DOROZA-337008 format. One line per 3 residues: number of its first residue (from 1); their letters; for each residue x, y, z of C-alpha. Coordinates in steps of 0.02 Angstrom, whole numbers. Layout:
% residues N
NUM = A = X Y Z ~ ...
% end
This chain:
% residues 754
1 = XXX = 1169 1374 6727 ~ 1167 1413 6542 ~ 1038 1538 6487
4 = XXX = 1042 1636 6650 ~ 1080 1799 6561 ~ 935 1780 6442
7 = XXX = 809 1740 6578 ~ 863 1871 6706 ~ 752 2021 6725
10 = XXX = 803 2192 6659 ~ 974 2274 6659 ~ 1046 2317 6829
13 = XXX = 1064 2494 6893 ~ 1219 2554 6981 ~ 1126 2573 7146
16 = XXX = 1016 2418 7134 ~ 1028 2291 7274 ~ 987 2109 7252
19 = XXX = 953 2016 7414 ~ 998 1837 7369 ~ 921 1718 7497
22 = XXX = 987 1541 7522 ~ 873 1429 7625 ~ 927 1296 7749
25 = XXX = 891 1113 7778 ~ 701 1132 7788 ~ 688 1132 7597
28 = XXX = 563 1274 7596 ~ 488 1324 7430 ~ 551 1479 7341
31 = XXX = 387 1567 7380 ~ 409 1530 7566 ~ 588 1593 7564
34 = XXX = 534 1755 7481 ~ 373 1772 7584 ~ 268 1800 7428
37 = XXX = 124 1708 7344 ~ 193 1695 7167 ~ 370 1679 7103
40 = XXX = 454 1662 6934 ~ 614 1569 6894 ~ 753 1678 6823
43 = XXX = 896 1552 6816 ~ 941 1370 6851 ~ 822 1223 6842
46 = XXX = 700 1127 6953 ~ 838 1048 7058 ~ 931 1209 7093
49 = XXX = 855 1371 7032 ~ 847 1558 7063 ~ 675 1636 7089
52 = XXX = 608 1812 7108 ~ 438 1879 7160 ~ 315 1892 7018
55 = XXX = 303 2078 7054 ~ 465 2143 7133 ~ 441 2277 7265
58 = XXX = 541 2436 7286 ~ 593 2495 7457 ~ 706 2635 7511
61 = XXX = 820 2733 7396 ~ 860 2636 7241 ~ 779 2470 7202
64 = XXX = 797 2316 7312 ~ 749 2152 7233 ~ 738 1989 7330
67 = XXX = 793 1830 7247 ~ 794 1652 7316 ~ 911 1509 7276
70 = XXX = 815 1346 7299 ~ 932 1196 7317 ~ 825 1082 7426
73 = XXX = 801 949 7291 ~ 989 927 7263 ~ 1023 819 7419
76 = XXX = 854 732 7416 ~ 734 737 7269 ~ 601 606 7239
79 = XXX = 537 485 7370 ~ 620 338 7280 ~ 787 427 7278
82 = XXX = 769 479 7459 ~ 737 299 7512 ~ 886 242 7407
85 = XXX = 997 368 7495 ~ 935 308 7665 ~ 995 132 7628
88 = XXX = 1163 204 7574 ~ 1183 282 7747 ~ 1335 175 7798
91 = XXX = 1424 229 7639 ~ 1384 411 7678 ~ 1451 395 7855
94 = XXX = 1610 313 7791 ~ 1633 455 7668 ~ 1600 583 7803
97 = XXX = 1739 510 7911 ~ 1877 564 7793 ~ 1819 745 7804
100 = XXX = 1818 741 7995 ~ 2004 712 8005 ~ 2101 837 8113
103 = XXX = 2207 975 8040 ~ 2369 881 8067 ~ 2486 871 7915
106 = XXX = 2584 731 7996 ~ 2437 610 7997 ~ 2338 671 7847
109 = XXX = 2395 541 7720 ~ 2382 397 7844 ~ 2207 446 7901
112 = XXX = 2147 462 7722 ~ 2216 290 7679 ~ 2136 207 7830
115 = XXX = 1968 291 7799 ~ 1969 233 7618 ~ 2015 56 7668
118 = XXX = 1873 53 7794 ~ 1756 116 7658 ~ 1815 -26 7546
121 = XXX = 1771 -154 7680 ~ 1592 -90 7677 ~ 1580 -128 7492
124 = XXX = 1651 -301 7524 ~ 1524 -327 7662 ~ 1385 -271 7545
127 = XXX = 1434 -409 7423 ~ 1453 -540 7559 ~ 1279 -501 7625
130 = XXX = 1203 -535 7454 ~ 1313 -688 7434 ~ 1254 -750 7604
133 = XXX = 1073 -738 7547 ~ 1088 -806 7370 ~ 1237 -925 7375
136 = XXX = 1234 -988 7555 ~ 1050 -985 7605 ~ 963 -1016 7439
139 = XXX = 1083 -1103 7319 ~ 1175 -1210 7447 ~ 1053 -1242 7590
142 = XXX = 875 -1215 7532 ~ 894 -1298 7362 ~ 971 -1449 7446
145 = XXX = 823 -1468 7563 ~ 657 -1539 7498 ~ 566 -1463 7647
148 = XXX = 630 -1289 7604 ~ 582 -1309 7420 ~ 408 -1373 7456
151 = XXX = 278 -1252 7391 ~ 407 -1134 7316 ~ 396 -1152 7128
154 = XXX = 507 -1002 7104 ~ 649 -1103 7182 ~ 606 -1284 7147
157 = XXX = 651 -1271 6963 ~ 833 -1264 7016 ~ 816 -1387 7160
160 = XXX = 870 -1543 7069 ~ 1010 -1461 6970 ~ 1197 -1485 7005
163 = XXX = 1275 -1375 7139 ~ 1386 -1286 7013 ~ 1237 -1235 6908
166 = XXX = 1142 -1171 7060 ~ 1289 -1066 7118 ~ 1323 -999 6944
169 = XXX = 1143 -948 6915 ~ 1118 -864 7084 ~ 1287 -778 7076
172 = XXX = 1200 -664 6952 ~ 1107 -581 7098 ~ 1258 -511 7191
175 = XXX = 1336 -467 7023 ~ 1178 -371 6979 ~ 1183 -285 7149
178 = XXX = 1360 -228 7111 ~ 1306 -167 6940 ~ 1161 -71 7017
181 = XXX = 1278 24 7134 ~ 1398 51 6990 ~ 1262 124 6881
184 = XXX = 1185 230 7018 ~ 1352 309 7063 ~ 1384 366 6884
187 = XXX = 1217 452 6854 ~ 1236 618 6948 ~ 1405 658 6876
190 = XXX = 1392 818 6772 ~ 1225 907 6790 ~ 1275 1081 6736
193 = XXX = 1414 1190 6667 ~ 1513 1247 6818 ~ 1583 1423 6834
196 = XXX = 1765 1425 6885 ~ 1836 1581 6963 ~ 2016 1626 6918
199 = XXX = 2134 1516 7018 ~ 2238 1661 7082 ~ 2084 1747 7155
202 = XXX = 2013 1598 7252 ~ 2057 1571 7434 ~ 2193 1445 7470
205 = XXX = 2101 1376 7620 ~ 2036 1197 7609 ~ 1853 1248 7623
208 = XXX = 1866 1348 7462 ~ 1896 1185 7369 ~ 1714 1133 7395
211 = XXX = 1633 1162 7227 ~ 1794 1228 7151 ~ 1879 1059 7163
214 = XXX = 1826 938 7026 ~ 1791 776 7118 ~ 1743 681 6959
217 = XXX = 1914 602 6925 ~ 1938 545 7106 ~ 1762 473 7115
220 = XXX = 1793 381 6952 ~ 1953 305 7017 ~ 1874 254 7182
223 = XXX = 1725 183 7088 ~ 1836 73 6981 ~ 1930 11 7134
226 = XXX = 1771 -29 7231 ~ 1690 -116 7083 ~ 1847 -220 7058
229 = XXX = 1853 -267 7243 ~ 1667 -309 7242 ~ 1681 -430 7097
232 = XXX = 1840 -504 7172 ~ 1744 -535 7335 ~ 1613 -633 7240
235 = XXX = 1752 -733 7158 ~ 1828 -774 7327 ~ 1662 -841 7390
238 = XXX = 1641 -954 7237 ~ 1821 -1014 7237 ~ 1819 -1053 7424
241 = XXX = 1667 -1165 7398 ~ 1748 -1246 7246 ~ 1910 -1284 7340
244 = XXX = 1826 -1365 7492 ~ 1857 -1541 7424 ~ 2030 -1502 7360
247 = XXX = 2091 -1364 7246 ~ 2137 -1401 7067 ~ 2274 -1309 6974
250 = XXX = 2146 -1199 6886 ~ 2062 -1156 7052 ~ 2229 -1107 7127
253 = XXX = 2272 -1001 6974 ~ 2105 -910 6983 ~ 2127 -884 7171
256 = XXX = 2299 -807 7142 ~ 2227 -691 7009 ~ 2085 -641 7124
259 = XXX = 2205 -607 7267 ~ 2310 -499 7151 ~ 2158 -394 7107
262 = XXX = 2114 -368 7291 ~ 2294 -327 7334 ~ 2301 -200 7192
265 = XXX = 2144 -115 7260 ~ 2220 -104 7434 ~ 2385 -35 7368
268 = XXX = 2299 97 7263 ~ 2195 157 7410 ~ 2352 171 7517
271 = XXX = 2427 300 7397 ~ 2328 461 7428 ~ 2447 576 7333
274 = XXX = 2425 466 7180 ~ 2236 447 7195 ~ 2208 633 7223
277 = XXX = 2302 690 7070 ~ 2223 814 6952 ~ 2103 765 6814
280 = XXX = 2235 798 6682 ~ 2335 646 6741 ~ 2254 503 6644
283 = XXX = 2378 366 6688 ~ 2298 319 6853 ~ 2127 320 6771
286 = XXX = 2187 191 6647 ~ 2263 85 6786 ~ 2104 83 6891
289 = XXX = 1995 47 6740 ~ 2111 -96 6692 ~ 2097 -171 6867
292 = XXX = 1908 -157 6857 ~ 1900 -238 6685 ~ 2011 -381 6741
295 = XXX = 1899 -408 6894 ~ 1741 -415 6788 ~ 1820 -535 6664
298 = XXX = 1887 -641 6806 ~ 1713 -655 6881 ~ 1648 -725 6717
301 = XXX = 1790 -852 6712 ~ 1764 -903 6894 ~ 1577 -925 6867
304 = XXX = 1609 -1035 6715 ~ 1738 -1131 6815 ~ 1612 -1164 6954
307 = XXX = 1484 -1219 6826 ~ 1595 -1332 6720 ~ 1718 -1405 6845
310 = XXX = 1689 -1595 6856 ~ 1758 -1612 7034 ~ 1630 -1661 7168
313 = XXX = 1566 -1529 7287 ~ 1575 -1534 7475 ~ 1408 -1591 7545
316 = XXX = 1313 -1530 7700 ~ 1330 -1380 7813 ~ 1341 -1204 7747
319 = XXX = 1431 -1135 7596 ~ 1612 -1190 7622 ~ 1728 -1048 7671
322 = XXX = 1591 -916 7682 ~ 1596 -901 7872 ~ 1787 -889 7873
325 = XXX = 1784 -754 7738 ~ 1654 -655 7834 ~ 1746 -666 7999
328 = XXX = 1911 -620 7915 ~ 1826 -463 7851 ~ 1771 -418 8028
331 = XXX = 1950 -447 8088 ~ 2012 -328 7954 ~ 1884 -196 8004
334 = XXX = 1933 -211 8186 ~ 2117 -193 8142 ~ 2086 -41 8034
337 = XXX = 1979 44 8167 ~ 2115 11 8297 ~ 2249 81 8181
340 = XXX = 2143 235 8143 ~ 2115 269 8327 ~ 2301 248 8365
343 = XXX = 2351 370 8226 ~ 2223 500 8280 ~ 2274 491 8462
346 = XXX = 2460 492 8425 ~ 2455 639 8305 ~ 2314 742 8379
349 = XXX = 2335 924 8428 ~ 2362 930 8615 ~ 2252 1083 8645
352 = XXX = 2094 1001 8711 ~ 1982 1146 8660 ~ 2047 1150 8481
355 = XXX = 1996 977 8421 ~ 1820 908 8438 ~ 1784 731 8496
358 = XXX = 1959 729 8573 ~ 2027 720 8395 ~ 1931 560 8359
361 = XXX = 1796 627 8244 ~ 1851 519 8097 ~ 1856 365 8209
364 = XXX = 1682 399 8280 ~ 1605 414 8108 ~ 1700 265 8036
367 = XXX = 1653 154 8183 ~ 1471 207 8167 ~ 1473 166 7981
370 = XXX = 1549 -6 8011 ~ 1432 -45 8154 ~ 1277 2 8055
373 = XXX = 1334 -91 7899 ~ 1374 -250 7998 ~ 1206 -244 8088
376 = XXX = 1106 -216 7928 ~ 1200 -355 7836 ~ 1172 -479 7977
379 = XXX = 989 -430 7988 ~ 965 -454 7800 ~ 1033 -631 7807
382 = XXX = 935 -674 7965 ~ 770 -608 7898 ~ 788 -708 7737
385 = XXX = 835 -864 7836 ~ 683 -839 7947 ~ 573 -821 7793
388 = XXX = 642 -981 7716 ~ 628 -1079 7879 ~ 440 -1059 7891
391 = XXX = 378 -1198 8009 ~ 546 -1279 8038 ~ 574 -1347 8215
394 = XXX = 672 -1234 8332 ~ 857 -1259 8307 ~ 834 -1356 8145
397 = XXX = 806 -1213 8023 ~ 925 -1124 7906 ~ 955 -985 8033
400 = XXX = 1037 -1109 8152 ~ 1173 -1142 8024 ~ 1220 -961 7990
403 = XXX = 1401 -906 8020 ~ 1431 -866 8205 ~ 1501 -697 8153
406 = XXX = 1327 -638 8105 ~ 1258 -690 8275 ~ 1400 -599 8363
409 = XXX = 1365 -447 8252 ~ 1184 -435 8307 ~ 1232 -466 8488
412 = XXX = 1368 -333 8478 ~ 1251 -205 8401 ~ 1123 -236 8538
415 = XXX = 1257 -213 8673 ~ 1317 -53 8591 ~ 1145 25 8586
418 = XXX = 1096 -30 8762 ~ 1260 24 8843 ~ 1253 191 8753
421 = XXX = 1077 218 8819 ~ 1137 170 8993 ~ 1272 304 8981
424 = XXX = 1155 430 8899 ~ 1027 428 9039 ~ 1144 493 9176
427 = XXX = 1224 615 9053 ~ 1053 687 9014 ~ 1001 694 9196
430 = XXX = 1165 766 9260 ~ 1182 894 9120 ~ 999 943 9132
433 = XXX = 1023 1032 9297 ~ 1171 1129 9229 ~ 1079 1171 9069
436 = XXX = 926 1229 9164 ~ 1032 1339 9278 ~ 1117 1418 9128
439 = XXX = 950 1440 9042 ~ 875 1518 9197 ~ 1014 1648 9200
442 = XXX = 981 1691 9017 ~ 793 1705 9046 ~ 817 1815 9199
445 = XXX = 929 1930 9099 ~ 815 1937 8946 ~ 650 1958 9035
448 = XXX = 675 2058 9196 ~ 524 2113 9299 ~ 398 2002 9210
451 = XXX = 226 1988 9290 ~ 181 1830 9388 ~ 61 1778 9251
454 = XXX = 211 1748 9137 ~ 288 1615 9251 ~ 225 1470 9144
457 = XXX = 290 1549 8985 ~ 459 1585 9065 ~ 476 1401 9113
460 = XXX = 437 1352 8933 ~ 572 1468 8868 ~ 694 1402 8997
463 = XXX = 662 1223 8944 ~ 680 1269 8760 ~ 851 1347 8793
466 = XXX = 904 1197 8898 ~ 853 1077 8758 ~ 948 1180 8630
469 = XXX = 1106 1172 8734 ~ 1101 981 8735 ~ 1185 979 8563
472 = XXX = 1355 998 8646 ~ 1320 846 8757 ~ 1304 735 8604
475 = XXX = 1493 741 8579 ~ 1542 629 8727 ~ 1396 513 8688
478 = XXX = 1460 496 8510 ~ 1632 447 8575 ~ 1554 318 8691
481 = XXX = 1451 245 8550 ~ 1602 234 8435 ~ 1707 144 8567
484 = XXX = 1567 20 8602 ~ 1537 -5 8415 ~ 1721 -42 8390
487 = XXX = 1716 -169 8533 ~ 1559 -245 8457 ~ 1645 -265 8290
490 = XXX = 1796 -342 8376 ~ 1689 -475 8461 ~ 1630 -538 8292
493 = XXX = 1805 -607 8269 ~ 1759 -741 8396 ~ 1670 -824 8251
496 = XXX = 1840 -890 8197 ~ 1835 -1001 8352 ~ 1659 -1062 8308
499 = XXX = 1596 -994 8473 ~ 1416 -936 8495 ~ 1365 -791 8610
502 = XXX = 1244 -895 8715 ~ 1374 -1029 8753 ~ 1518 -907 8785
505 = XXX = 1423 -787 8896 ~ 1344 -929 8994 ~ 1514 -1009 9022
508 = XXX = 1615 -855 9070 ~ 1486 -731 9136 ~ 1365 -855 9216
511 = XXX = 1219 -778 9121 ~ 1080 -899 9068 ~ 1098 -948 8886
514 = XXX = 911 -930 8856 ~ 923 -747 8905 ~ 1063 -718 8779
517 = XXX = 965 -808 8643 ~ 813 -700 8680 ~ 920 -541 8677
520 = XXX = 991 -590 8506 ~ 815 -617 8438 ~ 762 -452 8516
523 = XXX = 914 -366 8441 ~ 873 -436 8270 ~ 698 -364 8274
526 = XXX = 769 -203 8345 ~ 883 -186 8194 ~ 734 -220 8081
529 = XXX = 639 -81 8171 ~ 785 38 8146 ~ 791 -1 7960
532 = XXX = 603 27 7947 ~ 622 188 8045 ~ 755 250 7925
535 = XXX = 643 211 7778 ~ 494 299 7855 ~ 607 443 7904
538 = XXX = 660 461 7723 ~ 479 469 7668 ~ 426 594 7801
541 = XXX = 582 698 7773 ~ 528 717 7593 ~ 343 741 7627
544 = XXX = 346 849 7784 ~ 447 1010 7793 ~ 436 1019 7983
547 = XXX = 505 842 8000 ~ 643 877 7876 ~ 693 1031 7974
550 = XXX = 761 912 8107 ~ 811 757 8007 ~ 872 856 7858
553 = XXX = 1003 945 7962 ~ 1100 783 7984 ~ 1072 727 7806
556 = XXX = 1126 893 7729 ~ 1279 894 7841 ~ 1331 725 7771
559 = XXX = 1296 761 7588 ~ 1380 931 7590 ~ 1550 849 7570
562 = XXX = 1612 774 7405 ~ 1639 587 7385 ~ 1821 566 7435
565 = XXX = 1817 397 7525 ~ 1668 298 7461 ~ 1610 318 7281
568 = XXX = 1438 244 7316 ~ 1395 376 7447 ~ 1257 500 7402
571 = XXX = 1317 637 7284 ~ 1375 803 7354 ~ 1252 945 7325
574 = XXX = 1385 1078 7360 ~ 1478 1029 7200 ~ 1335 1109 7106
577 = XXX = 1266 1236 7229 ~ 1429 1329 7266 ~ 1482 1357 7084
580 = XXX = 1303 1405 7041 ~ 1298 1535 7179 ~ 1471 1598 7130
583 = XXX = 1419 1619 6950 ~ 1255 1704 6992 ~ 1334 1830 7110
586 = XXX = 1471 1868 6984 ~ 1339 1895 6851 ~ 1235 2011 6961
589 = XXX = 1386 2115 7010 ~ 1439 2121 6828 ~ 1270 2200 6789
592 = XXX = 1305 2339 6913 ~ 1209 2268 7062 ~ 1256 2261 7243
595 = XXX = 1223 2090 7321 ~ 1163 2054 7497 ~ 1191 1868 7519
598 = XXX = 1077 1803 7658 ~ 1085 1621 7713 ~ 997 1514 7842
601 = XXX = 1061 1355 7926 ~ 1162 1247 7805 ~ 1138 1380 7674
604 = XXX = 1264 1484 7772 ~ 1395 1350 7741 ~ 1360 1360 7555
607 = XXX = 1372 1550 7568 ~ 1539 1539 7661 ~ 1615 1426 7528
610 = XXX = 1546 1542 7394 ~ 1624 1698 7469 ~ 1794 1611 7470
613 = XXX = 1781 1588 7281 ~ 1726 1764 7234 ~ 1857 1875 7151
616 = XXX = 1902 2030 7253 ~ 1813 2149 7132 ~ 1654 2048 7160
619 = XXX = 1665 2018 7348 ~ 1693 2206 7372 ~ 1512 2230 7317
622 = XXX = 1442 2089 7424 ~ 1377 2087 7604 ~ 1337 1931 7706
625 = XXX = 1191 1902 7825 ~ 1183 1730 7909 ~ 1055 1664 8033
628 = XXX = 1041 1496 8118 ~ 1217 1462 8055 ~ 1304 1299 8107
631 = XXX = 1475 1360 8047 ~ 1555 1369 8219 ~ 1438 1261 8323
634 = XXX = 1441 1107 8210 ~ 1561 1125 8064 ~ 1706 1197 8162
637 = XXX = 1687 1059 8292 ~ 1663 915 8171 ~ 1775 969 8026
640 = XXX = 1923 1059 8106 ~ 2033 1040 7952 ~ 1909 1138 7845
643 = XXX = 1819 1262 7959 ~ 1926 1355 8085 ~ 1959 1532 8147
646 = XXX = 2074 1567 8001 ~ 1944 1533 7867 ~ 1807 1623 7964
649 = XXX = 1915 1779 7975 ~ 1956 1766 7790 ~ 1771 1760 7747
652 = XXX = 1744 1918 7848 ~ 1893 2005 7768 ~ 1836 1960 7591
655 = XXX = 1671 2053 7617 ~ 1760 2194 7711 ~ 1672 2135 7870
658 = XXX = 1501 2177 7801 ~ 1441 2022 7891 ~ 1303 2003 8021
661 = XXX = 1262 1836 8103 ~ 1097 1822 8196 ~ 1073 1684 8322
664 = XXX = 957 1628 8462 ~ 986 1534 8624 ~ 837 1423 8582
667 = XXX = 919 1362 8421 ~ 986 1184 8435 ~ 1083 1194 8271
670 = XXX = 1145 1371 8241 ~ 1245 1485 8352 ~ 1371 1625 8356
673 = XXX = 1521 1628 8241 ~ 1648 1729 8341 ~ 1573 1778 8510
676 = XXX = 1410 1754 8605 ~ 1381 1938 8653 ~ 1282 1889 8806
679 = XXX = 1264 2020 8943 ~ 1322 1895 9074 ~ 1476 1847 8972
682 = XXX = 1602 1982 8929 ~ 1659 1998 8749 ~ 1836 1936 8735
685 = XXX = 1856 1967 8549 ~ 1930 2128 8483 ~ 1920 2209 8312
688 = XXX = 1793 2196 8173 ~ 1755 2012 8207 ~ 1671 2064 8370
691 = XXX = 1536 2157 8271 ~ 1477 2006 8172 ~ 1371 1911 8298
694 = XXX = 1206 1978 8362 ~ 1101 1879 8483 ~ 913 1887 8461
697 = XXX = 804 1867 8614 ~ 685 1723 8583 ~ 540 1738 8600
700 = XXX = 520 1924 8575 ~ 423 1930 8738 ~ 339 1812 8861
703 = XXX = 178 1911 8873 ~ 58 1950 8732 ~ 107 2102 8630
706 = XXX = -17 2246 8612 ~ -160 2191 8502 ~ -123 2006 8525
709 = XXX = -199 1873 8638 ~ -53 1750 8651 ~ 134 1774 8683
712 = XXX = 252 1774 8532 ~ 305 1597 8481 ~ 474 1520 8518
715 = XXX = 562 1519 8350 ~ 712 1406 8385 ~ 797 1358 8221
718 = XXX = 664 1430 8106 ~ 721 1558 7976 ~ 712 1741 8023
721 = XXX = 668 1818 7854 ~ 502 1889 7911 ~ 565 1965 8075
724 = XXX = 591 2151 8100 ~ 764 2121 8175 ~ 814 2030 8016
727 = XXX = 750 2176 7912 ~ 849 2299 8019 ~ 1010 2200 7997
730 = XXX = 981 2188 7809 ~ 948 2375 7797 ~ 1109 2413 7891
733 = XXX = 1212 2301 7777 ~ 1135 2380 7622 ~ 1181 2553 7686
736 = XXX = 1359 2495 7714 ~ 1361 2418 7539 ~ 1310 2584 7463
739 = XXX = 1456 2674 7542 ~ 1580 2712 7402 ~ 1729 2594 7394
742 = XXX = 1873 2583 7273 ~ 1842 2407 7209 ~ 1921 2417 7038
745 = XXX = 1835 2375 6873 ~ 1679 2269 6879 ~ 1690 2094 6805
748 = XXX = 1621 2062 6634 ~ 1465 1956 6613 ~ 1536 1780 6637
751 = XXX = 1529 1667 6486 ~ 1421 1513 6481 ~ 1511 1352 6529
754 = X = 1689 1342 6589
% end
């Protein structure tokens, strides 16, 4: 954020207040956040910048200036980038799993190792999917079939060439796909000069490491390991095909070298203390880069070996060894998921209310990542095979010769989705009555003695509250989906026995084979529809703010966390946003200003991590106003090792409990931080923490207000910046900020850069 001092408006006054607003997942413009027509940028850049009204207004004693921090383009950006991130969704879910581990020191290292190994299997599957298309379908099958080559000049030029040449040429495609991921993961590395607070003044809690912790070295090490494993996977596919008619000494030597590279990658990932070392330790960086270089060089040698080896190739069928390699990968994924579940269950905290998802949050997310990656990979291969088959007779096309593991993968994904829906329907119906009863009690308390004409509006409010309370019901459904996804992945291992779903189910379950075949075809098109839906969702999430308000919540939740398991996951926006906020607040306080930090939705998580990094002499001049905050409702449930009661109390203590959290019952994302403060529920929290949460009745009334013709709207998760109740809370915090405190000397204007 170099140049912030030069661009900031006028020198601060000792009683000036800067209300620094941080928006949420809706990616509103700076003008919308500030509720003004024109704004001017005072710091930052287009991706993450600070804006003020073109004509600041004065209100009350002293001057109060509003300023907005716009970070909405950090997790998304252009349409092309948004679509790219959508297709990296399995990698993001795998990376998210490592942050959902429970706060159990006894299992921490083991869970991190298993999550990173599962993330590595997704990279291997990514390469095998491209190898299945280029090496198996095109180079091996289609180019050996005159019918497939007919009318395809873009393929026929290689049709009459030796098998080794075809494989060597088309091996460039998966190699290029690896290079594309490699390149994409290195681009968003260092976008600004971060501000680092003194180490002895930063909180020791894990959440304070977000933004303060330099993830660059770890991401670089993981990237080198994944790139090495990816190229080694391509080598295994080529060497397995080469050895089908007997392995020569050179083939065996290359196979041993490739196995050594893969084993080295696995060993490195199983050593979390070594991988997570500080940036100053360069030895591990040299080791991982050496493994990556050896893997790249080995791929060149293997490709030349496949091209120049004079031994005859195995004829007919599919690419030799490809199906066995694929099924072995699914076996490894099933084993790792089972091991992860066993560790989480064995080491979990026994207090049922303390750990979300029964302590299986990491397993749920890892199983979801594997299930989605397997389904997308199988669908990619099937769609290409269907395209190449054209008018081939039923049962005689390329799709009929695909590895059974892919067929089991599609069948397993279909079962997982259908069974989850079967469970979801009664959960929705059963919980609906309870949610409506609870909502009715809230409505009766909030709107007593309403006229009969308001009955329709009361029912609308009741339904809105009931829908908002469904968020908590998603937890058991997520566990069910993860269990079914794990079972679906396990059934793909039946491909080792060369069994097909239609034959097996017909034999043992007495279900007609034609029905199973139809369900597999239906499942394939269903996966295609899901992929198309994700792509369209990425476009609409970028184009439409209202749509992104719902979809963006999940996306921003996933990209808040640094890349600690999968280096090809989308970059973490908090690595820039938190240091930028920390630097800006420190600068404003250094100029003699008081700072009211207001944050909506996911912006409140950024604000919480920022407060933990502020030095005491800065935080003593800061107040915090959050609204629609998911800190307790989502983050504390999903990330118990990083957001808990201890860190929430520390945040309050750091700002001397000048903290107000506004929440609504109609909000499906945000909620209270410490206590609900409902009239029907007694407050069980004592001390200053009990004063933080303030429930807002939503809507303000169920009948038209004086001078209006319609009742006030139901706000739900929308920001509260324009509401009178928000203004009252802000005014109260400003008054408390202006009370004299002995905070010590103010910090100097922070230098540019480190």
